[in-house]
Every structure is written in structure tokens, then in C-alpha cells.
N, C-alpha and C positions, 0 to 999 in steps of 0.2 A: 504494500500500500504506500502510495506516495505521501510525502510530508504535506500537511495542509497549508495552503496559501491563505492567510487570514483575509487579505484584501479580496480575494476571489469569493470567499464565503459572504462577505459583507455587502458586496456590490449587487444591485438589482438592475440588470440591463433593461432598456426601455424600447429598443427598436421594434418595428413591425407591429404598430398599433397596440403595443403593450399598454399604452396609456389607459385604455379602457379598464385594465385590471386595477388601476389606481383610483378610478372614480366609481367602481361598482365592485361588490363582493365577487371573489373569484374562487370557485370551488373546483376540485378535481372532478373530471368526468367519471361516470360510473363504469369503469373498465378495470381490467386486471393489471393495468400499467401502474406500477408503484411510482409515487411522487415523493420526493424528499426536498424540501425547500432549501436545505443546506448543501445539496449535491453539487459537486464541482469536478471538473476533469482532474483537478489536483488530487482527488481521492481514488482515481482509477488504479487497478492492479495491472492494467495493460501498460504498454510502452508509449501510448498516445499522450502527448503533452499539450495539444491544442490544435487550432486551425493554423496551418502554415501560411495559406494564402487563399484568396479568391481568384479564380481563373475565369477570364472572359475571352472567348474566341470571337475575334472581330474579322471583318472583311478588308479593312484598310487600317493597318497598324499605325502608320505615320499620322493619319488624320485623328485617330483615337488618342494617341499619345498627346498630340497638341490640344485636343479637347480637354482631357482630364487634367493636364498641367494647368490650363487656363482656368478651368472651373473650380478645381479643388485646391490649387496652389501646391500640390504634392510634386516632388521632384522625381525624375527617373533615377533610380539607384543602380539599375543593372539592365543591360541589353545582351542579347545573344541569339544563337540559332542552334538547333538540335534536331534529332530525328526521334520520333515516337514509334516504337515497335509494338504492334498489337496483332490480334487475329485478322485485322484488315491489311496487314503488311506494314511497310515502313513509310512514314509520313513525315516529310521535312516541314519545319516551322521556324519562325523567328518570334522573339518575344521582347517585352519590356516590363520591368517591375517598377511600380510606384509604391514606396513604403510610407505607411503612416505609423503613429506611435503604437497602434494595436495590430492591425493586419496589413498584409501586402496585397495590392491588386496587380495581378499579372495579366497583361494584354497579350494575346497570342494570335498570330496570323499564320495559317497553313499556306504552303507554297504550291502553286499549280492550280489551274482552273478546276481540276477534278475535285479539289478539296474545298472549294468555295460553295458549300451547300446552301441552297436557297430555302429558307424557312419563313413561315408566317410569324408576325410579331406575337410574342407570348402574351396571353391575356393576364390581367391582374390576378385572376383566380387560378392561373396555371393551366395545365399541370407542369411540374418541374421546378427547378430553382429559378424563382421569379426575379430576385433582386439581391443586392447588398445594400448596406446603409452607411451613409456619410453623416457624421455628427460634427457639430461645432458649438462653441459657446454662443449664447444669445448675443445678438447685435452685430454679428460678423457679416450679415448679408448673404448667407450661404445660398438661399433659394434664388435670389436675384443673380448671383454669379453663375450658377448653373444654367439659368435660363438665358442670360445675356450672351453666353458663350456657345449656345446652340441647342440646349435641351428644350423639350416641349413638355408642357404641364400635363399631368394625368389628373391630379387633384383639382377640385373646383375652387373658385374664389380668387385666384391670382395671388395668393399669399400662403404662408405656412398656417396650418390649422391648429388651434388650441383645443384640445380634447377635454380639458378639465380644470385649467387654471393652476396646475401644480408645478409649472415651470418647464414644460417641453412643448414644442410646436412641430408639426409634421407636414410633409407633403411627398407625393410621388411625382417623379418626372421620368422622361425617356431621353437617353443620350442621342446623338445624331444618327446612330445605327438602330435605334428603337429599343435598346436594352433599358429595363426599368431600374431606377435608383430610388432609394428612400433617403430623404433629407430631414435632418432634425437639428433644431437649435435648443440648447439646454441652458437654463438660467442658473446663476450661482446657487440659488436656494435649493435647486434640485441636485446639483453636484454635491453640495454639502450634506443634504438629507440622505443621499444615496451613497455616501462614504467614498467619493473620489478623494484620494489622499491629497494633501496640500501640494506636494511636489507635482502631482498630475495636473492640478488646476493651474499651476504657474510654470509649467515646464516649457511654455512657448508653443505647444501644439495648438494649431488653429483649426485643423480638420483631421478627423481620424475615421477609420473604417472599422465596423464592429460586428458584422454578421454575415452568415449564409442563410437565406430564407427559402424554404421549399414549400410549394403547395402540392398537396397529395389528395387523392381520392379516398384514402383510407388511413386516417391519422393514427388509429390504434396500431395498425400493422407497422407503420413506419416508425412510430415511437418505440415499439418493441424491438424492431430491427436495430435502430441506432443505440438503444440501451445496451444491446449485446455487443455491438461494435465498439462503443466507447467504454463499456464497463461501468457505467453510472446510470442512474435513473434520471428522468427529467426533473427539474427543480420546480416546474410550475406548469399548470394546465388551466385552460379557461374556455368558456363559451360566450359569444357576444352576438347581440342582435338589437334591433330597435334603437340605434344610436346614430342620429343624423350627422353628427360631426365625423364619425367614422365613414359614413357614406360619402361625405365631402372629401375625405382623404383618398378613398379608393376610387372616387369618380364614378360611383354607381349608386343606385337607389336600393334601399332595403336589404343591405347585405347582412348575412348571418354566417358565422364561421366559428370553428373550434381551433384552438392554438395549443402548442406545447413547446417548451424551451429547455435546452441543455446549456448549462454554464460552461463555457470553453476557455475561460481564462480571466485574468483581472482586466479592468478597464473596459468592461462591457462586451467582450467577445462572446457571442452566442451562436448556437445552431438552433434555428427556429423553424417549426413546422406549422403549416396551416391547412385546414380542410374547409373550403368554402361550402356551405350548405345552400346559400342563395347568393349569386348563381353557383351552381354546383361545379366543383373541380372534377374534370373528366379524367378518365384513364389515359395514360400516355400511349401514343401510337408508336410502339416499338421502343427499343433501347436507344438512349442518347449516344450518338457517335462521338468519338473524341475530337473530330474536326468540325462538329456541328456548331454554328454560331450560337453564342449564348453562354450562360454561366455553368460552372461547376466549382467544387472546392477541394482543397487538399489538406489532409491531416498531417501534422508533424509527429513522427514516431522516433523512438530511440533504437528500435531493433526491427527493421522491416521484414526480415526473414521470419522472425518469431511471430509477427503479426500475420504474415502470409499463411503460416501453418495454422494459427489460431482461427483465422477467418474462413479458411477452407471448410471448417466444420459447420459454418453457417450456409454452405452451398452457394456462395457468391459466384457470380460470373466474372472471373478475372480476364482481362484482355490479354495478359501475359504474366509470366512470373516476374519477380522484381528484376529490373534492368537498370543499368546506369544510363542516365540522360544528363549530359553535361556534368555538373558538379554534385549530383545527388543520385541516390537510388530512388526509383519511382515505380509505383504500382497503381494500376487503375482497375476499378471494379464497378459493378452496377448494384444499386440497391433494389428492393423488390418492385419499386415503381418503374425501374429502368433508368433512373438518374445516375449520371456518371459522378464518381468521387474518387479521390486519389489518396495515397499515402506516400510520404517522402521522408528520406533520411539523408542527411548530409554525408557525402563521401569523406570530407575532411574531418568530420566529427567521429566517424566510424568507418574507416576504409575496408569495408567488407568485400569479399570476393563472391561472385555469383555461384550458387550451388550447381553442381553438375547434374 
């Protein structure tokens, strides 16, 4: 069992319309999924330590780099090219990382016309990984910056939406390629109430990335699956409906949805699951291909071969055994919905050799 990270236990992430949980009682759904309000990835007996990065496959890497630099103010920390080996063969790609104080956004462009798959814009209710979340302190003009540099609003009203007067305002937008982003501004009273430590509040971070959000047609199934993968239960569940301000954020009328959250590290990192009841989240049409435009996420692990052995018992569909891609060992799999997720281990941290 890993040593407990005190800050991780104390912090309550707010992304993904979690605001409703703060303005109405939130009870666990009547399922067999255990909920532990103190659960954290710091408690896991696995070698998973958190979310390594959010991965976004784009069609024009240079344009998307320029957009995210201008909108978020985050700098490119790393660029490169590599080859992904999977059951689809070898696929060359290039990438750029934008680091925040919490999570990294990796923009990926696959090379060659055959890899530029055309997909419809994902609906707010999914299915699949619908978005990630950019947070900033109140007063930074986060929403205006993202719109003025090329995003289009999903939320109604032309401004961030206040769901309850407790110090967080929300909106959804779409980047120039149609990928959805959640934007939040947090007031100091919320940062203090939710135990952001003083160093975090004053470390100069103006924008940070905090989540992987997945919409699923079966939240019980997916919560159970990720509980087994992560080795921890969700720390919270809730059901929401009849909330006009939430309708405003989602840009739809009369939404009803169930949510569940896994705490993936300090400073707000979460894996968040949603099942929309109205409008319904549909089943995914086939498994997500690694070169398909859109989101996936990568978990950081300390022993990728041990995780590969452990997760085989869950009957995951692995795209390949662990393989070296650039400066890390990488492994891709699909969850029961067909969503792509990865595991990564730094070669420098643990220069393992592939098993024969």
C-alpha cells in the first residue's frame, strides 16, 4: 500500500459539473460499487501513480499547438516523433507536450493520409472521452481567451456559468478542430475551502489541466472496471436533474445524468465518468482506434510489465505488449466501452528490457 498523500485526501476536485454536488445532497447510487470519500490513487496497491497525460489526436498539429499556446498560455515543453506499434501495424506520428502544474496535454498528429480518420464531432453526452478541463483563478479571463483565440461556445449565455455561488464558474467550448474543453474559474474562497495549499495558490500557475472525462452508456460497468484497474474505489457518486444552470453549461435542455469520480492525485487530478440519462449516452460504435481524432488518457505506472500481467486477468484488449516508444515504455488497451487508454513508464526511471 502506498504512503498516503495528505493533500490528495483533503482536496475535492470540482471539474465536470461537480458543482451540483455542492448545492444539493449527493448520495451514492444504489449499486454494488463501493464508494469511499477518502479514496485516492495514493492508496492503491498497484504501481499506478496517477494520470501521466491527456492525449489529443489532432489533424493539424502546428495549428493546434498555436491555438493552445495562445488560449491557455501553456508552453510547449517537448516535441518529437515516434512510431506506434499495434495490431493495426506501425503508425508514425509526431507530437507536442504542453505541461501544466497538474497534467500534461499531448497533441498528436499521425502521418499519412490513411491515418487522418474523419469522425463526426462528439456530442456533449458522448459516448467516449468527451473533454478535459482547464482551470484558472477567478479574474484571469480564461473563457474570453479561449474564445478570442478560436474556440466556439457550447454553453449558453456568453459567459462562465455560476452553478451555486460557492466560488466556481463553468463553461464548455470547442477548440478549432471541434474537441470539447471544460473551462473553470475558481475564487480564492473556494481554493481555501477546498484545501489548495498556500504554495499552490501562489506558485504562479495561471492555468492548469485537471481531468479525463468519459461519458458511458453504463456507468456501473465502467466504475467497476476502473476500480479494478486503479485498485481504488470511486470517492464520490451522484445523480443530477432539474437544474437549469447545468442545462446552461451543457447547452441542452432538461439534462439528467449520473456521475462518478476517482481521485488521481493532488491539485484536482481526477478521472470522471458520466452517464447521461437525458439525452441518453449511446453505445460506442466499435473500439477507438489509436489514430482516431479525439481524446484518450495515459496512466503513469512504476512497473509496466507487472501491470500488463495484472490487467490481463481483466480480459482487456491490448493493442500490443509493452513496447518502447521514444523515451518511455507504452501500453495501450480498451476499456469495456471501447475507449482507448494507455499506461506509460519512463525508460530513464526504469530501463526495463522487453520480455521475450
